[in-house]
Every structure is written in structure tokens, then in C-alpha cells.
C-alpha positions as CSV (number, residue, x, y, z in Angstrom):
1,M,73.6,41.7,191.0
2,F,72.5,38.3,192.3
3,W,70.1,38.2,195.2
4,G,72.1,37.8,198.5
5,G,75.4,37.6,196.7
6,D,77.1,35.1,194.4
7,D,77.8,32.5,197.1
8,L,74.1,32.3,198.0
9,K,73.1,31.9,194.4
10,R,75.6,29.1,193.8
11,K,74.5,27.3,197.0
12,S,70.9,27.7,195.9
13,I,71.6,26.3,192.5
14,I,73.4,23.3,194.0
15,I,70.6,22.6,196.4
16,S,67.9,23.0,193.6
17,Q,69.8,20.5,191.4
18,L,70.0,18.0,194.3
19,I,66.3,18.4,195.1
20,I,65.3,17.8,191.5
21,A,67.6,14.8,191.3
22,V,66.2,13.2,194.4
23,L,62.6,13.9,193.2
24,Y,63.4,12.2,189.9
25,F,64.8,9.1,191.4
26,S,62.1,8.9,194.0
27,T,59.4,9.0,191.3
28,Y,61.4,6.7,189.0
29,F,61.8,3.9,191.6
30,L,58.2,4.3,192.7
31,T,57.3,4.0,189.0
32,L,55.2,7.2,189.0
33,P,54.1,8.5,185.6
34,F,55.7,12.0,185.8
35,A,59.3,10.9,186.4
36,G,60.2,11.8,182.8
37,L,58.7,15.3,183.2
38,I,60.9,15.9,186.2
39,L,64.0,14.8,184.2
40,T,63.0,17.1,181.4
41,L,62.5,20.0,183.9
42,H,66.0,19.4,185.3
43,H,67.5,19.7,181.8
44,F,65.7,23.0,181.1
45,I,66.7,24.5,184.5
46,A,70.3,23.5,183.9
47,A,70.3,25.2,180.5
48,F,68.6,28.3,181.9
49,I,71.3,28.5,184.6
50,I,74.1,28.3,182.0
51,L,72.5,30.9,179.7
52,G,72.1,33.2,182.7
53,T,75.9,33.8,182.8
54,L,76.3,34.9,179.1
55,S,76.7,38.6,180.0
56,I,80.0,37.8,181.8
57,H,81.5,35.2,179.4
58,R,82.3,37.5,176.5
59,N,85.2,35.6,175.0
60,F,83.6,32.2,175.3
61,K,79.9,33.2,175.0
62,L,79.4,30.9,172.0
63,N,80.8,28.0,173.9
64,W,78.3,28.4,176.8
65,V,75.4,28.8,174.3
66,V,76.4,25.6,172.6
67,L,76.9,23.8,175.9
68,A,73.5,25.0,177.1
69,S,72.0,23.6,173.9
70,V,73.0,20.1,175.0
71,P,70.5,19.8,177.9
72,I,67.9,21.7,175.8
73,S,68.2,19.1,173.0
74,M,67.7,16.3,175.4
75,A,64.8,18.0,177.0
76,I,63.1,18.7,173.7
77,G,63.7,15.1,172.7
78,S,62.1,13.9,175.9
79,L,59.0,16.0,175.2
80,I,58.7,15.3,171.4
81,K,59.2,11.5,171.0
82,P,59.2,11.4,167.1
83,I,62.3,13.6,167.0
84,S,64.0,12.3,170.2
85,H,66.5,10.3,168.1
86,Y,67.6,13.4,166.2
87,M,67.8,15.5,169.4
88,Y,70.0,12.8,171.0
89,L,72.4,12.9,168.1
90,A,72.4,16.7,168.1
91,S,73.3,16.8,171.8
92,I,76.4,14.6,171.2
93,L,77.5,16.7,168.3
94,L,76.9,20.0,170.2
95,L,79.1,18.7,173.1
96,L,81.9,17.8,170.6
97,I,81.6,21.3,169.1
98,T,81.9,22.9,172.5
99,I,85.2,21.2,173.4
100,I,86.7,21.7,169.9
101,N,85.9,25.4,170.0
102,Y,87.5,25.6,173.4
103,F,90.7,24.1,172.0
104,A,90.6,26.4,168.9
105,K,90.4,29.5,171.2
106,N,93.2,28.2,173.5
107,I,95.5,26.6,170.9
108,K,98.3,29.1,171.7
109,R,98.5,27.9,175.3
110,W,99.9,24.5,174.3
111,H,103.1,23.4,172.5
112,R,102.0,22.2,169.1
113,A,104.3,19.2,168.9
114,Q,103.5,18.0,172.4
115,L,99.8,18.5,171.8
116,I,100.0,16.3,168.6
117,L,101.9,13.7,170.5
118,D,99.3,13.6,173.3
119,I,96.5,13.3,170.8
120,L,98.2,10.4,169.0
121,I,98.9,8.6,172.3
122,M,95.3,9.1,173.6
123,M,93.9,8.0,170.2
124,I,95.8,4.7,170.3
125,M,94.6,4.0,173.8
126,I,91.0,4.9,173.0
127,L,90.9,2.8,169.8
128,G,92.4,-0.2,171.7
129,V,89.8,0.0,174.5
130,T,87.0,0.6,171.9
131,S,88.0,-2.5,169.9
132,A,88.0,-4.6,173.0
133,V,84.9,-3.3,174.6
134,F,82.6,-2.4,171.7
135,L,83.6,-3.5,168.3
136,S,84.1,-7.1,169.3
137,K,80.8,-7.4,171.1
138,F,78.1,-7.0,168.5
139,D,77.2,-8.7,165.3
140,A,77.7,-6.3,162.4
141,Q,75.5,-8.2,160.0
142,A,72.6,-7.8,162.4
143,L,72.6,-4.0,162.0
144,T,70.6,-2.2,159.4
145,S,72.2,0.7,157.4
146,S,70.4,3.3,159.5
147,Q,71.6,1.6,162.7
148,W,75.2,1.6,161.3
149,V,75.0,5.4,160.7
150,T,73.6,6.0,164.1
151,L,76.1,3.8,165.9
152,T,79.0,5.2,164.0
153,T,77.9,8.9,164.6
154,I,77.4,8.3,168.3
155,L,80.6,6.3,168.8
156,V,82.8,8.6,166.8
157,A,81.5,11.8,168.4
158,D,81.8,10.2,171.9
159,L,85.3,9.0,171.3
160,L,86.4,12.3,169.8
161,T,84.9,14.1,172.9
162,L,86.7,11.7,175.2
163,L,89.9,12.2,173.3
164,M,89.7,16.0,173.6
165,I,89.0,15.6,177.3
166,L,91.9,13.3,177.9
167,V,94.3,15.6,175.9
168,L,93.1,18.6,177.9
169,I,93.8,16.9,181.2
170,S,97.1,15.4,180.1
171,S,98.4,18.6,178.5
172,T,97.4,21.0,181.3
173,T,98.6,21.3,184.8
174,L,95.6,20.5,187.0
175,S,96.3,23.4,189.3
176,K,95.8,25.7,186.3
177,I,92.3,24.4,185.5
178,S,89.7,26.5,187.2
179,V,87.1,24.9,189.4
180,G,84.3,25.8,186.9
181,L,86.1,24.3,183.9
182,Y,87.0,21.2,186.0
183,M,83.3,20.7,186.8
184,V,82.4,21.1,183.1
185,V,85.0,18.6,182.0
186,V,83.9,16.0,184.6
187,G,80.3,16.7,183.5
188,M,81.4,15.9,179.9
189,C,82.9,12.6,181.1
190,F,79.6,11.7,182.8
191,Y,77.7,12.5,179.6
192,V,80.0,10.4,177.4
193,L,79.5,7.5,179.9
194,N,75.7,8.0,179.6
195,N,76.1,7.7,175.8
196,L,78.3,4.6,175.9
197,I,75.9,2.8,178.2
198,G,73.1,3.8,175.8
199,I,75.0,2.1,173.0
200,Y,75.3,-1.1,175.1
201,N,71.6,-0.9,175.8
202,D,70.5,-0.4,172.3
203,Y,73.0,-2.4,170.2
204,M,74.4,-5.1,172.5
205,V,71.3,-6.1,174.4
206,L,72.7,-5.2,177.8
207,Q,69.5,-4.2,179.6
208,I,70.5,-2.4,182.8
209,G,67.6,0.0,182.8
210,Q,67.5,3.7,182.5
211,S,68.4,4.6,186.1
212,I,72.2,4.6,185.7
213,P,72.4,6.5,182.4
214,N,69.9,9.0,183.6
215,L,71.9,9.4,186.8
216,F,75.0,10.2,184.7
217,R,73.0,12.6,182.6
218,I,71.7,14.5,185.7
219,F,75.3,14.6,187.1
220,A,76.6,15.9,183.7
221,F,74.0,18.7,183.3
222,S,74.2,19.7,187.0
223,L,78.0,20.0,186.7
224,F,77.6,22.1,183.6
225,A,75.2,24.5,185.4
226,I,77.3,24.7,188.6
227,G,80.5,25.0,186.7
228,S,79.1,27.9,184.7
229,Q,78.4,29.7,188.0
230,Y,82.0,29.2,189.2
231,E,83.3,30.5,185.9
232,N,80.9,33.4,186.3
233,K,82.5,34.2,189.7
234,K,86.0,34.1,188.2
235,M,85.1,36.4,185.4
236,T,83.3,38.8,187.7
237,L,86.4,39.0,190.0
238,K,88.6,39.7,187.0
239,K,86.3,42.6,185.9
240,R,86.4,44.1,189.4
241,L,90.2,44.0,189.5
242,C,90.6,45.6,186.1
């Protein structure tokens, strides 16, 4: 039983996420030395909130554990700089695993032929945009073999995640998507944007600073946490009605 009821807990979580976000950007723009620690704290809190709902999410418990591992990976990477690169890659792959596992568990909900058609259409659109925006903007000869591996892994994982998100949206009636799931999906979009901006920053010398990608990351992890609470409410109501 949550203190003061479920609604009070959800409001408290939303307010706490907003307060931490405001604290981070205040310290960031004031160039205070502990801005990074506040960002890391935000990631750990978001993961803790998600993991706090596992007792309710029996059928999708693995999904929520993997999703919570995304902010945990980024938080660990922020604290331990030598492995930050690996934690960043891990977070992207974990997000991809989350959405693939969701599709695997819900595959019977969609018409197979229509689903394949949607995937092909979205894949063509994404490849077209990727070619125009990314592949034509950098000098391939200037990249080392390790940079090629990193860029390819990040880009492929991001594009596959984006593909799954678009297919989910196009193949499902929006009214049938729960509020919690909708928040998580929007959060995934923000996280993919964070990654794509990171690619531009790292490989295409587009220096726009860290404020925008960090803003997207905060939005993403906050939406994961808040969305988990709304899904928690839905599952709790189902149990009470059964």
C-alpha cells in the first residue's frame, strides 16, 4: 500500500522528477561542479521507481527490469568514466531488447501480414532519412575501425528501436495504448533523439553542447518512471476486479 494512496504517490514522483530536472539545469547553466552528480542521481531515482513496481507487473517483469537497467547503465557510466563508453552502448542495446521483448509477448495481437508490411514501409522511410541526414554528412575515411564499430552499433540499435516504435504506433489504435505505455514509448523517442544528437556531436563536429541531449535523457527516464506508475495503477485495478 502506497502512502496516502496511488494518486499521491504518482504526483509526488512527478514533482520529484521536475525538481531534480530544475536543479540539474540550474547547476548546469551556472557551471557548478556537481551538475553531473545531480544528473546521475536522477537516473538512479528513475530506475528505483521503475523497479518498485515489479511485484505488480508479473507478465512483463523482465521488460521493466531491462528498462530500469537503461538509466542504471547511464548512471554507472557517469560515475565511472573509463567504462562510460561501454555503459552507453549497453543502455542502447537494453532499450532495444525491451521493445523487442514487448513485441514478442504481444505478437498475437497483430495481423502478421500487416505487421510485416508496416515494418517494411517504416524501414524504407527510416533508411531514406538516415541516408540524407547521417550517412552523407561524415567522411568515412576519417573514422578509425573502433569508431566505425561504435557508430554502426549505436546507429543500428537506435534505428531498430525507432522502427519498432513507429510500427507499434502505426499498427495499434492509439485509444488502445494505455497512458503508462504511451509515456514509455514517448520516453523511448526522447532517448533515441538523445543518442542521434550524440552521434552528430561525436562524429560530425556539430557542437551544440550537452544541455539539449541531457534534457532529452531526463525527459526519457522521467517518462519511464512515471509511465511505470500508471501501468502499476492499471494492473492494480485489474487485480482488484478479478
